[in-house]
C-alpha positions as CSV (number, residue, x, y, z in Angstrom):
1,M,83.8,138.7,73.7
2,D,84.0,136.9,77.4
3,S,81.2,134.5,77.0
4,L,80.7,132.9,80.5
5,P,79.3,129.2,80.6
6,K,75.8,128.7,81.3
7,H,75.5,125.6,82.2
8,H,77.1,121.6,82.6
9,F,77.7,119.0,80.3
10,Y,79.5,120.5,77.9
11,F,81.7,123.9,76.9
12,E,80.1,127.1,76.5
13,V,81.5,127.8,72.9
14,S,81.0,130.8,70.5
15,N,81.7,129.8,67.1
16,S,83.2,131.2,63.9
17,A,81.6,129.2,61.8
18,P,80.0,131.4,58.9
19,S,76.4,132.2,59.5
20,N,73.4,129.2,58.6
21,R,70.3,128.5,59.5
22,H,71.0,124.7,60.0
23,L,74.4,124.6,61.8
24,P,75.1,121.2,63.3
25,H,75.1,120.6,67.2
26,S,78.8,121.5,67.8
27,E,79.1,124.5,66.0
28,H,76.5,126.4,68.0
29,Q,77.2,128.0,71.3
30,K,77.1,124.6,73.9
31,S,76.5,124.3,77.4
32,S,79.2,124.5,80.0
33,F,80.8,121.7,82.0
34,F,82.6,124.2,84.4
35,S,82.4,127.5,85.9
36,A,83.9,130.5,84.4
37,K,87.3,130.4,86.0
38,F,88.5,127.3,84.4
39,L,87.5,128.2,81.2
40,V,91.4,129.6,80.8
41,K,92.4,126.2,81.8
42,L,91.3,124.5,78.7
43,F,93.5,123.6,75.8
44,L,93.4,124.3,72.3
45,C,95.6,121.8,70.1
46,C,98.9,123.4,68.1
47,L,98.2,124.4,65.0
48,T,101.4,122.5,64.0
49,M,99.0,119.6,64.4
50,Y,97.8,120.7,60.9
51,T,100.4,119.6,58.8
52,I,100.7,116.2,60.7
53,V,97.0,115.5,60.4
54,N,96.9,115.9,56.6
55,S,99.9,113.8,56.4
56,L,98.4,111.2,58.2
57,F,95.4,111.2,56.4
58,S,96.6,111.6,52.9
59,K,98.6,108.3,53.8
60,A,96.1,106.5,55.5
61,D,96.1,102.5,55.6
62,P,92.6,101.2,55.3
63,S,93.6,98.7,58.0
64,D,94.6,101.2,60.3
65,L,90.6,102.9,60.2
66,L,88.6,102.1,63.3
67,P,85.6,100.4,62.5
68,V,82.7,102.6,64.5
69,F,79.3,101.5,65.0
70,Q,75.6,101.8,66.6
71,I,74.1,98.5,67.6
72,R,70.6,98.2,66.6
73,E,68.6,94.9,65.0
74,P,69.1,94.1,61.6
75,V,67.8,95.2,58.3
76,P,66.5,93.5,55.2
77,T,69.1,92.3,52.9
78,S,68.5,91.9,49.3
79,S,71.2,92.0,46.0
80,S,68.1,92.6,43.6
81,C,68.7,96.1,42.4
82,Q,71.2,98.6,43.8
83,V,71.8,102.1,43.0
84,H,74.8,104.5,43.7
85,L,73.2,107.6,45.1
86,M,76.2,109.6,46.3
87,T,79.9,109.8,46.7
88,H,80.9,113.3,48.1
89,S,83.8,114.9,50.8
90,F,81.9,117.4,53.5
91,G,84.8,119.5,54.1
92,W,83.7,123.1,53.8
93,S,80.0,122.2,53.5
94,Y,77.9,124.9,55.6
95,G,75.3,126.0,53.1
96,K,76.5,123.7,50.7
97,P,74.7,120.4,50.5
98,F,75.1,117.5,48.1
99,V,72.4,117.6,45.4
100,A,71.7,115.6,42.5
101,P,69.1,114.0,40.5
102,Y,67.0,110.8,41.9
103,A,65.5,108.3,39.5
104,P,63.4,105.1,40.2
105,P,65.6,102.1,39.2
106,D,64.1,100.1,36.4
107,C,63.0,97.4,38.5
108,D,60.4,96.4,40.5
109,F,60.0,97.3,44.4
110,D,58.2,98.1,47.6
111,Q,61.3,98.0,49.9
112,I,64.4,100.4,49.6
113,V,67.3,100.1,52.3
114,I,70.2,103.0,52.1
115,D,73.6,102.5,52.9
116,F,75.6,105.3,54.5
117,T,79.6,104.8,54.7
118,V,81.6,107.3,56.1
119,V,85.2,107.7,56.0
120,S,87.1,110.5,58.2
121,A,90.5,111.1,59.6
122,G,92.0,114.2,62.2
123,R,90.1,116.2,63.9
124,Q,86.6,117.0,63.8
125,F,83.5,117.9,65.5
126,D,80.6,115.4,65.3
127,R,78.5,117.1,62.9
128,L,74.7,116.6,62.3
129,G,73.1,115.3,58.7
130,T,70.2,114.9,57.3
131,M,69.0,113.3,53.7
132,W,66.3,114.9,51.5
133,L,64.1,114.0,48.6
134,G,62.8,117.7,47.6
135,D,61.7,119.1,50.7
136,I,61.0,116.0,52.4
137,E,63.3,114.6,55.2
138,V,64.0,111.4,54.7
139,W,66.4,110.4,57.3
140,R,68.5,112.0,60.3
141,T,71.9,111.2,61.5
142,S,75.2,112.5,63.4
143,T,79.1,111.6,62.5
144,A,81.2,110.1,64.9
145,E,84.3,112.4,66.0
146,P,87.4,111.1,64.1
147,T,91.0,110.1,64.9
148,L,93.9,111.2,63.6
149,T,94.6,107.6,62.0
150,G,91.0,107.4,60.6
151,I,87.6,106.0,61.6
152,Q,84.8,104.2,59.1
153,W,81.4,103.5,59.6
154,T,78.6,102.2,57.9
155,Y,74.7,102.5,58.9
156,Q,71.8,100.7,56.8
157,K,68.4,102.3,57.1
158,D,65.2,100.8,55.8
159,V,63.0,103.6,54.1
160,S,60.7,101.3,52.7
161,H,57.7,103.8,54.3
162,L,59.0,106.5,51.7
163,L,57.9,104.0,48.9
164,A,55.9,106.9,47.4
165,L,58.8,109.6,47.3
166,F,61.1,107.0,46.1
167,Q,58.9,106.0,42.9
168,Q,58.9,109.3,41.6
169,P,61.8,111.6,40.4
170,Q,63.5,113.7,43.2
171,T,65.9,116.2,43.9
172,L,68.5,114.4,46.2
173,I,69.8,116.5,49.3
174,F,72.6,115.4,51.8
175,D,73.2,118.2,53.8
176,L,76.2,117.7,56.4
177,G,77.9,120.9,57.5
178,N,81.4,121.1,58.3
179,L,84.3,122.9,58.5
180,I,87.8,122.7,57.5
181,D,90.4,124.8,58.9
182,D,94.1,124.5,60.6
183,T,92.5,123.0,63.6
184,Y,89.7,121.0,62.7
185,T,91.1,119.1,59.6
186,A,88.8,116.0,58.9
187,P,86.3,116.2,56.3
188,F,83.6,113.2,56.4
189,N,84.0,111.1,53.2
190,A,80.7,109.8,52.4
191,T,78.8,107.0,50.0
192,L,75.3,106.6,49.7
193,T,73.8,103.5,47.9
194,A,70.2,102.5,47.8
195,T,68.9,98.6,47.7
196,F,65.9,98.4,46.0
197,S,63.9,95.2,46.1
198,K,60.3,93.3,45.9
199,A,59.8,92.1,49.4
200,E,56.0,91.6,49.3
201,L,55.6,91.4,53.1
202,G,52.0,92.9,52.7
203,A,52.5,96.4,54.2
204,Q,50.3,98.9,52.9
205,R,52.4,102.1,52.2
206,A,51.0,105.5,52.2
207,D,50.0,106.8,48.6
208,S,51.2,110.3,49.1
209,I,53.5,111.9,51.6
210,L,53.7,115.4,51.8
211,A,56.1,117.9,53.6
212,I,55.8,120.4,57.1
213,S,59.2,122.0,56.0
214,A,61.0,125.1,55.3
215,R,61.0,123.9,51.3
216,R,63.9,125.6,50.4
217,Q,64.8,124.5,47.1
218,N,68.4,122.6,46.9
219,L,69.0,123.2,50.6
220,S,67.8,121.5,53.9
221,S,64.6,122.2,54.6
222,A,64.6,122.2,58.2
223,F,63.0,124.9,60.5
224,T,65.3,126.2,63.5
225,L,63.1,127.3,66.1
226,P,62.5,129.3,68.1
227,S,63.8,132.2,65.2
228,D,61.6,130.1,62.7
229,V,57.7,129.9,62.6
230,A,57.7,126.3,61.9
231,A,54.5,126.0,60.4
232,S,53.3,124.7,56.5
233,T,50.1,125.3,55.1
234,I,48.7,122.0,53.3
235,N,45.8,121.7,50.9
236,F,44.7,118.2,51.4
237,P,43.1,115.8,49.0
238,Q,39.4,115.2,49.8
239,N,39.5,111.5,49.3
240,V,41.8,110.8,52.4
241,R,40.8,107.7,54.4
242,K,44.0,107.6,56.8
243,A,46.8,110.4,57.8
244,V,49.6,110.2,60.2
245,V,52.1,112.5,61.0
246,S,55.6,112.0,61.8
247,L,58.0,114.6,63.7
248,S,62.1,115.0,62.9
249,A,63.0,117.0,66.2
250,C,66.7,117.1,68.0
251,G,67.7,120.3,70.6
252,Q,71.1,122.0,69.5
253,A,73.6,124.3,70.9
254,D,71.7,125.9,74.1
255,E,68.9,123.1,73.6
256,E,71.6,120.0,72.7
257,F,71.5,119.0,76.6
258,W,68.2,120.0,77.5
259,F,67.5,117.4,80.1
260,G,70.1,119.2,82.2
261,N,68.6,122.5,82.1
262,V,67.7,124.7,85.3
263,Y,64.1,126.6,85.7
264,E,63.8,130.0,84.8
265,S,64.0,131.3,88.4
266,D,67.4,129.4,89.3
267,R,69.3,130.4,86.8
268,T,71.8,132.7,88.4
269,T,72.0,130.6,91.5
270,F,75.8,130.2,91.1
271,P,76.9,133.9,90.2
272,K,80.4,132.8,89.1
273,I,79.2,130.4,86.4
274,G,76.8,133.4,85.1
275,S,73.4,132.9,83.8
276,M,72.5,129.0,83.3
277,L,70.3,127.5,80.5
278,G,66.9,127.9,81.5
279,Y,63.3,126.3,80.7
280,S,63.5,123.3,83.1
281,P,64.9,119.9,82.3
282,F,61.5,118.9,80.3
283,R,60.9,119.3,76.7
284,E,57.8,118.8,74.7
285,V,57.4,118.9,70.8
286,Q,53.7,119.7,69.8
287,L,52.0,119.0,66.7
288,Y,49.0,121.8,66.1
289,I,46.4,121.9,63.3
290,D,44.8,125.0,62.6
291,G,45.5,126.1,66.0
292,E,44.7,123.3,67.9
293,L,47.1,120.8,69.4
294,A,46.8,117.3,67.5
295,G,49.6,115.5,69.3
296,V,52.9,115.8,71.0
297,A,56.2,113.9,71.3
298,W,58.4,113.9,74.6
299,P,62.2,113.7,73.0
300,F,64.4,110.7,73.7
301,P,67.5,112.7,75.2
302,I,70.1,111.9,72.3
303,I,74.0,112.4,73.5
304,F,75.7,112.8,70.2
305,T,79.6,111.4,70.2
306,G,81.3,114.4,71.8
307,G,78.8,114.8,74.8
308,V,79.5,114.5,78.1
309,V,82.7,113.0,78.1
310,P,83.7,111.7,74.7
311,G,85.6,108.7,75.8
312,L,82.2,107.3,76.2
313,W,81.4,106.8,72.4
314,R,84.3,105.0,70.6
315,P,84.1,102.5,69.0
316,V,80.3,102.3,70.1
317,V,78.0,105.5,69.9
318,G,75.5,106.6,72.0
319,L,71.9,105.0,71.8
320,D,70.2,106.2,68.4
321,A,72.8,108.9,67.5
322,F,73.4,107.5,64.0
323,D,69.3,107.3,63.2
324,L,67.5,109.9,65.2
325,R,64.4,108.4,65.3
326,E,60.6,109.8,64.7
327,Q,57.6,109.5,66.3
328,E,54.0,109.1,64.7
329,I,50.6,111.1,65.2
330,D,47.7,109.3,63.8
331,I,45.5,112.5,62.9
332,S,42.9,110.5,61.4
333,A,40.2,111.8,63.5
334,W,41.1,115.6,61.6
335,L,40.0,113.9,58.3
336,P,36.5,115.8,58.7
337,R,38.1,119.0,58.8
338,L,40.8,118.6,56.8
339,C,39.0,117.2,53.6
340,D,36.7,120.0,53.4
341,G,37.9,121.3,50.2
342,D,38.9,124.6,51.4
343,P,41.3,126.3,49.0
344,S,43.3,128.2,51.5
345,G,44.2,124.7,53.2
346,H,44.8,123.8,56.6
347,V,48.4,124.9,58.8
348,F,50.2,122.6,60.4
349,E,52.4,124.0,63.0
350,I,55.3,122.1,65.0
351,R,56.2,123.9,68.1
352,V,58.6,123.0,71.4
353,A,57.9,124.1,74.9
354,G,59.7,124.0,78.1
355,I,58.3,124.5,81.3
356,Q,58.4,128.8,82.6
357,D,58.1,128.6,86.3
358,N,57.1,131.9,88.9
359,G,60.1,131.3,91.1
360,K,57.2,129.7,93.8
361,G,56.8,126.4,92.7
362,V,54.3,127.1,90.1
363,G,54.9,126.5,86.3
364,Q,53.4,125.9,83.1
365,L,54.4,125.5,79.6
366,S,56.9,128.0,77.9
367,K,55.8,129.6,74.6
368,T,59.5,129.1,73.8
369,V,62.7,127.5,74.7
370,G,66.5,128.5,73.9
371,N,68.3,128.0,71.0
372,S,67.7,125.9,69.1
373,W,65.6,122.9,67.9
374,I,66.0,121.3,64.0
375,I,62.4,120.7,63.0
376,S,60.5,119.0,60.2
377,G,57.7,116.8,60.1
378,K,56.0,114.6,57.1
379,I,52.0,113.8,56.5
380,F,51.6,110.1,55.3
381,L,48.2,109.9,53.1
382,W,46.3,106.8,52.5
383,L,43.8,107.7,49.6
384,D,40.2,106.5,48.4
385,P,39.7,106.1,44.6
386,P,39.3,109.8,42.7
387,G,36.4,111.5,43.0
388,S,35.5,109.9,46.6
389,I,35.2,112.5,49.5
390,T,35.7,111.8,52.8
391,R,33.7,113.5,55.2
392,G,32.4,113.3,59.4
393,A,31.0,114.1,62.5
394,L,31.3,114.0,66.3
395,F,34.6,115.7,66.6
396,F,36.0,115.7,69.9
397,A,39.5,116.8,71.6
398,D,40.5,116.7,74.9
399,S,44.1,117.9,74.6
400,G,44.3,120.4,78.1
401,S,47.3,121.4,80.0
402,P,49.3,118.8,81.4
403,S,49.9,118.6,85.1
404,I,53.4,120.0,86.1
405,S,54.7,119.7,89.7
406,M,58.1,121.3,90.7
407,T,60.5,122.0,93.8
408,S,63.8,123.3,93.9
409,A,66.1,124.6,97.3
410,F,69.6,125.6,97.5
411,A,72.2,125.5,100.2
412,Q,74.5,128.1,100.9
413,N,77.9,128.0,103.0
414,T,78.9,130.1,106.1
415,S,80.1,132.7,103.8
416,G,76.4,132.9,102.5
417,V,77.7,131.8,98.7
418,N,75.4,129.1,97.1
419,T,77.0,125.9,97.0
420,T,74.0,123.4,96.0
421,L,70.9,123.4,93.9
422,Q,68.4,120.6,94.1
423,Y,65.3,120.5,91.7
424,Q,62.6,117.8,91.1
425,T,60.4,118.4,88.3
426,N,57.0,115.7,87.5
427,V,54.8,116.2,84.4
428,Q,51.7,114.3,83.4
429,R,49.6,114.4,80.0
430,Y,46.8,112.8,78.8
431,L,45.7,113.9,75.0
432,M,42.8,112.5,73.2
433,V,40.9,113.2,69.9
434,N,38.3,111.2,68.1
435,S,35.5,111.4,65.3
436,V,33.5,109.3,63.1
437,V,35.0,109.4,59.5
438,F,32.8,108.5,56.5
439,T,34.9,107.5,53.8
440,A,34.0,105.9,50.2
441,T,33.5,102.3,51.4
442,S,32.7,102.8,55.1
443,F,32.5,104.8,58.4
444,V,35.0,104.4,60.7
445,H,35.4,106.0,64.6
446,H,38.8,107.0,64.4
447,K,40.6,107.7,67.7
448,W,44.1,108.9,69.1
449,T,45.1,109.1,72.8
450,Q,48.5,109.5,74.3
451,V,49.4,108.8,78.2
452,L,52.8,110.1,79.0
453,M,54.4,110.3,82.4
454,Y,58.1,112.1,83.2
455,S,60.3,112.9,86.3
456,S,63.4,114.7,86.9
457,W,65.6,114.9,89.7
458,V,68.8,117.0,89.7
459,N,71.3,118.1,92.2
460,F,74.0,120.6,91.8
461,T,76.8,120.4,94.2
462,N,80.4,122.2,94.8
463,T,79.3,125.6,93.8
464,G,77.6,123.8,90.3
465,G,81.0,121.6,89.8
466,V,79.0,118.6,89.6
467,Q,75.8,117.6,88.3
468,V,73.7,114.7,88.7
469,I,70.6,114.1,86.6
470,D,68.1,111.3,87.0
471,Q,65.1,111.4,84.4
472,V,62.5,108.9,83.3
473,T,60.0,109.3,80.4
474,K,57.2,107.1,80.0
475,G,54.0,107.1,77.1
476,L,51.8,105.1,75.3
477,D,50.5,106.0,72.1
478,K,47.5,104.4,70.8
479,S,45.1,104.6,67.8
480,S,41.9,103.2,66.9
481,S,43.3,101.6,63.8
482,G,45.3,99.0,65.9
483,Y,48.5,101.0,66.1
484,Q,50.1,101.1,69.6
485,R,53.7,102.0,71.0
486,S,54.9,102.6,74.5
487,Y,58.1,103.8,75.4
488,H,60.3,104.4,78.2
489,Y,63.6,105.8,78.4
490,P,65.4,106.4,81.8
491,I,68.6,108.4,81.9
492,W,71.3,108.8,84.9
493,C,74.6,110.7,85.1
494,N,77.2,112.2,87.0
495,T,79.7,114.7,85.7
496,S,82.0,116.2,87.8
497,F,85.1,118.6,87.3
498,N,88.0,119.3,89.6
499,L,90.6,122.1,89.4
500,D,94.0,121.8,90.9
501,P,94.8,126.1,91.3
502,A,98.1,125.6,92.2
503,T,99.1,123.5,88.8
504,G,96.3,124.4,86.6
505,A,95.3,120.1,86.2
506,F,91.8,119.4,86.0
507,T,90.2,116.6,85.5
508,I,86.8,115.2,83.9
509,D,84.8,112.4,85.3
510,A,80.9,110.9,84.1
511,P,79.4,107.7,84.6
512,I,76.2,107.3,82.8
513,R,73.2,104.6,82.6
514,R,71.0,105.3,80.0
515,S,68.1,102.6,78.3
516,L,65.4,102.8,75.6
517,E,62.6,100.6,75.6
518,L,60.4,100.4,73.0
519,E,57.2,98.2,72.0
520,T,55.2,98.4,68.7
521,Y,51.9,96.6,67.7
522,G,49.7,97.1,64.6
523,P,49.9,98.9,61.4
524,A,53.1,101.4,62.0
525,V,54.2,103.6,59.7
526,F,57.6,103.3,59.9
527,P,59.7,99.9,59.9
528,T,59.5,98.1,62.8
529,G,62.4,95.6,63.1
530,L,60.4,92.5,62.0
531,E,60.9,92.9,58.3
532,A,64.4,91.7,58.4
533,F,62.8,88.4,59.6
534,T,60.8,87.4,56.8
535,T,60.6,83.5,57.9
536,T,59.0,84.1,60.9
537,K,57.2,87.6,60.7
538,D,53.7,86.0,59.5
539,G,53.3,84.5,62.9
540,L,54.4,88.3,64.7
541,S,51.9,90.8,65.9
542,G,54.6,93.3,67.6
543,S,57.9,94.3,68.4
544,V,59.9,94.8,71.7
545,L,63.3,96.7,71.5
546,K,65.3,96.9,74.5
547,T,68.9,98.6,75.3
548,T,71.1,99.6,77.9
549,Q,74.5,101.3,78.0
550,N,76.1,102.1,81.0
551,G,79.8,103.5,81.0
552,S,82.4,105.5,82.5
553,A,85.2,108.5,81.2
554,H,87.9,110.0,82.4
555,Y,90.2,113.0,81.1
556,L,93.4,114.7,82.4
557,G,94.7,118.1,81.4
558,V,98.1,119.0,82.7
559,P,99.2,122.3,81.1
560,S,102.6,122.1,83.3
561,K,103.8,119.0,81.7
562,H,101.7,119.7,77.9
563,K,100.4,116.4,78.4
564,A,96.5,115.3,78.5
565,Y,95.1,111.9,78.9
566,G,92.1,110.0,79.0
567,H,90.1,107.0,78.9
568,G,86.5,105.0,78.8
569,T,84.5,102.3,79.5
570,T,80.7,101.1,77.9
571,D,78.8,98.4,78.4
572,Q,76.2,97.7,76.2
573,V,73.1,95.0,76.1
574,F,70.4,95.5,73.1
575,E,67.6,92.9,72.9
576,F,65.0,92.7,70.0
577,Q,62.1,90.3,70.0
578,G,58.8,89.7,68.3
579,Q,55.5,88.3,70.1
580,G,53.5,85.8,69.0
581,N,49.9,85.6,68.5
582,S,50.1,83.0,71.6
583,Q,51.5,86.4,73.4
584,S,55.2,84.7,73.8
585,W,57.8,86.1,72.8
586,L,60.2,85.0,70.6
587,P,64.2,86.1,70.7
588,L,64.9,87.8,67.6
589,Y,68.3,89.6,67.4
590,S,70.5,90.4,70.7
591,R,74.3,91.6,71.0
592,S,76.1,92.6,74.0
593,V,79.6,94.8,73.5
594,K,82.1,96.4,75.9
595,A,84.4,98.9,74.6
596,I,87.5,99.9,76.8
597,N,89.7,102.8,75.7
598,G,88.5,102.5,72.1
599,S,89.0,98.7,71.7
600,I,86.4,96.0,72.1
601,A,86.8,93.8,74.8
602,R,83.5,91.6,74.1
603,D,81.1,91.5,71.5
604,V,78.4,88.4,71.6
605,E,75.9,88.5,68.9
606,M,72.9,86.4,68.6
607,V,70.1,86.2,65.8
608,A,67.0,84.3,65.9
609,G,68.9,82.1,68.7
610,N,72.2,81.1,66.7
611,C,75.2,82.6,67.8
612,T,77.1,84.5,65.2
613,R,79.6,86.3,66.8
614,D,81.4,85.6,70.3
615,I,84.7,87.8,70.4
616,S,86.5,88.3,73.7
617,V,89.6,90.3,74.3
618,N,91.4,91.2,77.8
619,I,91.8,94.6,77.3
620,P,93.2,96.5,80.5
621,T,90.8,99.6,81.5
622,S,93.6,102.3,81.6
623,T,97.1,102.6,80.1
624,G,99.3,104.0,83.1
625,Q,98.0,105.9,86.1
626,H,95.8,108.1,84.1
627,G,95.2,106.3,80.8
628,Q,96.2,107.0,77.2
629,E,97.9,109.7,76.3
630,M,96.1,112.2,74.3
631,L,97.9,115.5,72.1
632,F,98.4,118.5,74.2
633,F,96.8,121.3,73.9
634,D,98.5,124.8,74.5
635,A,96.3,126.7,77.0
636,S,98.1,130.0,75.3
637,T,96.5,129.9,72.1
638,I,93.0,130.0,73.9
639,S,90.4,132.5,72.8
640,R,87.0,132.2,75.0
641,D,85.0,133.1,71.7
642,Q,86.5,129.8,70.3
643,D,84.6,126.7,69.8
644,L,85.7,124.4,72.6
645,G,83.2,121.6,72.3
646,A,85.3,119.3,70.7
647,E,88.9,120.3,72.3
648,L,88.6,117.5,74.8
649,D,87.4,114.4,72.6
650,Q,88.7,111.0,71.9
651,D,90.1,112.4,68.3
652,N,93.2,113.6,69.9
653,Y,94.2,109.8,71.4
654,L,97.5,109.1,70.4
């Protein structure tokens, strides 16, 4: 079946993987980076590389493995009690997660740090992975794309906020869907351990944790929207004094690059491309309780390691690619309703909305979005003594529709062909819920507020061959408990494709600039990053994380010479600070890294004011005229029904 490209930022594909409710993002149909006439010029690697890859993998020297990493603040370290949880090779693993019983260790603990280490060699997509204890999601991650000689990465995550789960026997499920065939040859060989310790940091962990999930046995319990209804009926205990929901959500397939999508009314602007992906470049993840909006999350634009031009993401992966963040929504103001003892329970539902427009500059939140979003949630409960009943009054919610403004314009050449499309979107939202709650020991005025602002400017030129995205999301979430988080994540990216019709040679180029800023105060459910700095934590009231990535990458394919080349450069600066009682900021951790063509040119790390790493290497920005030589992809083997999404990725560097 001839499948036309929908959109920029990636290749349009139709996968041949086995059917599964939770396919990793690279296996779904992806957005197009170019128009339909270019797809026939893309390459698929010769199947003869299968033997070579297997040989390389079987003889891989650990010293040849490329260390891949995500820059982040340190996690607490301890050697008190370590438990091995998993050793597993994820090869053909669709619908076949690792499953094993978990039992709490025989030691006293209130802090848990998991360690996930992966080795992979060959050719493979980036994959989405989720870790579960029963039907509750513990962690969401993704993989790096391997090289022929192999890569390795280790990621440590503080999961102490899930103490109530780790204190009880559970079923451990690790889902990482992958395939192995003559083309995609690399398994992900993974090891998972957990370190348990007694930190006594004073943080009060939730007494109970409930799932908003599909509740599947021995499988991933994630919902897939829009095909599923992401709803769970929950029977609340009546003695809850505080409740917080966390949302885990990321777009896949047609929704992986949602932040570059077009308006519904503009989907056919460039007929040669076909119908582009729609519902606007705006998304809102919504939490509903019994049909009423309780809170929202405006997602961070994740770019996985195969995204845009993959030369950007080695060996430093994109922001949060190894650890997709969850957002907290305090629902304590809902306790008078939730603790009513109704045996039929209360329905918690997670939805995802974009914008549906009328083609005349008027839009409203859509009832659905494209395929697909991977969704789950958790409800954290803090309990009063058994027998207590929480009551309340004066419930009030202000959660009306957001303010949406949008403009769109296109230009034509003298032949009447659309050559440009420019559109701008602005969204603002205010949400507030409050009530008076009577618990076993006191009455509390619970209030939850959210103030959010979003702006996006997108410009297509060259008849859809070039796309520029300039987007900013800002928000402030605040609870009467003292918890407060502000966030700011801008992204600018310019992706372009050029084809030489005479030779069939083509290039992909993409400079990108993106940032993430988080300020957190008060009793957060999730670790804030201060936990690793035990000697100074007592004097700190908040944390701030600021990081920026600047990069550019290039890819050249030359079918006439059976050659392909590529290079990329990424520069990232990461800063993590704590706020003292005097409102001054204390530097706790910083790291500045520059990667050129898969090698580290600069790596400077500071911990609590002390330099712990200082590396500087002179590396040329390119090798030859066009960069490093890459494996050639044989155009004659292409089928437009094949998944080409990873076929122009960095795993092909020689």
